[in-house]
N, C-alpha and C positions, 0 to 999 in steps of 0.2 A: 502494499502499500504505499502512497504519498503520502508523508506523516508532516506536520507543523507541531513542534513539541513545544512545549510553556513550562519554563519554570525559572527558578533564579537563583537558591542558596546552593552552597557545598553538599546539603543532602541530595537535592534533581540531578547532580550530576552521574551518578552509576547509572540514572535511567538512564538519562539523554546518552551516554557508553554504551550500555545492550541495546539499545537504537541504533543505533552508529552500526555496531558491529554483526546486526540481523541482515534479514533477506528485506529490509523497509528501506525507503527512502527518505531520509529525514532532508526535507526540502527546505527550510526555516526555523527561524528560533526564536521565539518572543518570551522577551523575560522584561524585567522592571525597570525603570532606567535608572540610569548610575546615580548612585550615592554616595555622598560624604565618609568617609571613614580616616582615622586614626586621629592623631594630634592635628593635623595640617589641615584634616578635614578637606581633604582633597576626594574631588569626584572618581570615585573607582569602579570601575564596571561590575557586576553581576558576576559569581564564577562562572554559571552554564553560559554565560556570553562570553566570557571568557575561551572556556571550551570548544563553544562553536566556532569561534575565530578560529580557534586553534587549527580545523576542523575544516576550515574555508566555506560556512556555511555562513548562509546573511542572517542576520541579528534584529531583530523586531523590537523599538524600546517605546511603545507606546505608554503615554501619560495617560490615558485611559483607553480602555478596550475598545469601549463604543466608539471611538472616533472613529470622522468617515474615511480619513486617511489611510488610518490602518484595517480597517474594513475593506476596503479595495484592492491593497495590497491582499488580504487574505483571501479575495474572493479570485481575486488574479493567479495566487498559488493551487488555488482551485487542491487542497488536501481533501483524500478520504476520510481523514481522521485525527482530532489536535490527542493526542496523547498528553497531560499536567502533570507533575508532581510540585507542592507547594510553592504554585505561581506567586502566590499572595496578590493577588485582585480575584470581585467575582469575575465570572462569562455574564454579561448582557444573551437576551434574547437574540437579537443582534448580529454576535458571534456565535453562537451557539446552533445556529442552521447552516453556517457556510457550507461543512465538511457532512458531506455524504454518510456517514456513522457517526456523528456530532465530537465531543468534547470526552474524553475519558480519561476521568484523575485517580489518581494512586495514593491513597488515603491512609495514614500509619494508624490504624487502630482496625479494630473487630464490629464492623455496621452492624445496626443502627448505634454500639456503643462510641461513645468518642467525638462526635460532630464538634466542628470547630476548628481554631486555629492550635491548637497544644494539646493534640491527642494523647500525646506521647508522654507529656511533663503529668498528665491528669492523671494517665492510667498508674502513674507512680504514686504521684501526691494521695490516691485513692487505695492504696495498695492494693494491687489488682497482681494475680498471682500469674496471667498467660494473657500478652495480648494480640496482636498479629498488623498486617497490612490488608486492603481491598482495593478492588479495582472497581469501578463504579460509572453509567453516563452520568454526565453533569448534566442536570433542570436546573431552573430557575432556584428551586430551594438552596437549602445550605444544607449540601453534603443529604440529600435525602434522597439521590437515583437509584434504580437498580444495577444491584451489586453480577459483575458478573465474575468473579473469580478473586478468594481468600487463601491467607498463608496464618500459623498462628504464628509467635515464638514466647517462648518461657521470659518472665521477668527476673530476673535474680537477684537477690537479696542484696547485693552493693552496688547495681543498675544505676549510673547518673541518666539524663534524659539524653545528654551527648551520645552515651556508648551504646544504647540501647538504639538511638538514630539512626546512629551509624548499621547497627544489624540489620534494623530494617528495611532500610535504603537500600544496601546491595540487596536481600532477599527480594527486594520489594518490585527493584530493577526486572528481575526475571521474569515476575510475575507481571509485568507489566508488557516485557514484549512477548511474554507468553500470550494474555489476551489481546495482545495486537495481530499474532499470526491465528487466532480465535475466529475473532470476528473479520480476518479476509476470509477464512474457509466458510465462514458461517455455520463453524460446528459450538459458535457461544450464542445462547440466549439469556438478558440480563433478567435474575429475577426482582423482585419489590424486597427491599425493605421489610424487617416484620414490624407491624406496631408497636409489640413491647423492645424494653430491653432499652430505649433512647435514653443519654443523656448526652449532655453537650460540653465541650472544654473552649470555654472562651480564652481566647491570650492571659498570658500571666504576666501582672504588671510590677516593676520595678516596689511600688508600694506591696503589692501581693507576698512578694519575695522576704518580707520583713520576720522572723524566727521572734515567735511568742513562745520564752520556757515557762509560762506559764499552761504549756499542753503537753500533753504525757509525750515521753522520750522517741515515741517510735513515729510520732506524728514528726516532731522537728528534724527526726534521718530523711522521711518520704519528703521534705519538703525541700531540705537543703538540696537532696539527690535533685529531685524534682528541677530545681531550677540551679541545675549545672549542665553546662554552663550559663544558661541566660534565662533569665535576667541575671542570676546571681542571687544567692540568700544573703543576707546580711542581717547583722545588730548592729548596736551601740555601743559604746565603751569609752568614758569619761565623754561627753559627746560627743565622739566625731564617730562616724560609720565606720565598720570593719566587715569587709566581706567575709563568708566563710567556706570551705568544702567541707567534702562529706564528711560525718561524723560517725561516732563509731559506739555504740551501745553498750551501757556498762548496765547489767542489771542489778548487779549483786555489790554495785560502788557505795560510798559511802553516801549519808542523807544531807542532802544539800539544797537550800532555799531554790525555788526559780530564780535562774540568770545567776545565781551566788557561784561563782569564780573558786577552785583550789587547784593552786600550779606549782606539779613536783619537775623531777630533776627531768622524765621523759613526757610527761604527761601534762593534760589541761583538762580539767574534769569540770563540768558546768550543768548545775542541777536543773533539773523539769515538774512538769507538774508529777511526775511516777520517781524516778531513777539519773542517777547524772549519765549526760554521753562526756564522750572524751571528742576533745576536737582536732580535726588535723591541719589542714593549711588554712591560716588566714590573711587576709591579703590590708592593712591600716592604710587609709586614707593618702594618699599620695606615693605610696610605698610598694613594692616589691609584695610575691607572693611568699611566704615563708612560713615555714615547720612551727605551727602552737607554741610548743615549750620555747624555740628560739626568740621569740614574739615576745613571750611573757618573761625571761628574765630581759628581755633588752630596756622595758619600760615597768619592771620591778614591780608585778601586780603584788595586792596584799590583803588582810582580811578582808576590807570594805570595800574592793572593788568587787565589780557583776556588772554583766551584761545586760542590756534591756533592748 
């Protein structure tokens, strides 16, 4: 089939690679406009755009998918199907109707669970044991279209959203390529999503990523892992923001009040509503990522100090 691929972040690159290696023709790539990055805030092309340019493929960067100029170009390209992975914008009906087989999205959850922008983060945050990926026909609703295929992936006890998303992006790339094969062969018929088991996964903001030490240790652990690497879990220490890496549960640890710190030679413990957790790596404002024990020695944590 003749394809126009839509995607933006590094998570989408394995799927583009799989389609480039398939028997399908990737005629063009659609991605989000260049965005400011780094300390200099200079405009940088998306990872998908960079890979497409390396492959000599036309790159389209519409400010809005409904822009007439973009829609005209899409009609000229005449794709049979538009596979999508983490593109980052809703597709209007005016664009959905152009490809013969529509737009097919690779979504990183077992639909209808975790519809929305942050399915992997919410799966970890809510303590799911298993997640997966699904390919589905995009329609005007949010991740509501009929499903072509699924795969499952266990969530490990130490998984961060970054680690889990890396695995899903690789496994999902094969699923998306297989879905394109099945559509071309006429062997796949999408099935409506069940009405039961619907949950939503809105984007997790930096405000959502603040740790509340008055919650149980298991919730703290899940929140930090769900927010790693983005948007990054954090707390405050002496009125300054302190970013947090994954923590370790200590069910048999000493009794500490929520947020209370206990700094030892090798570990730094923090109290929660249930039992302590051990801090892993931390990043004080304006400084590098460092081991929590090194951080505690450097600022001379006292018995009166706490995280808030």
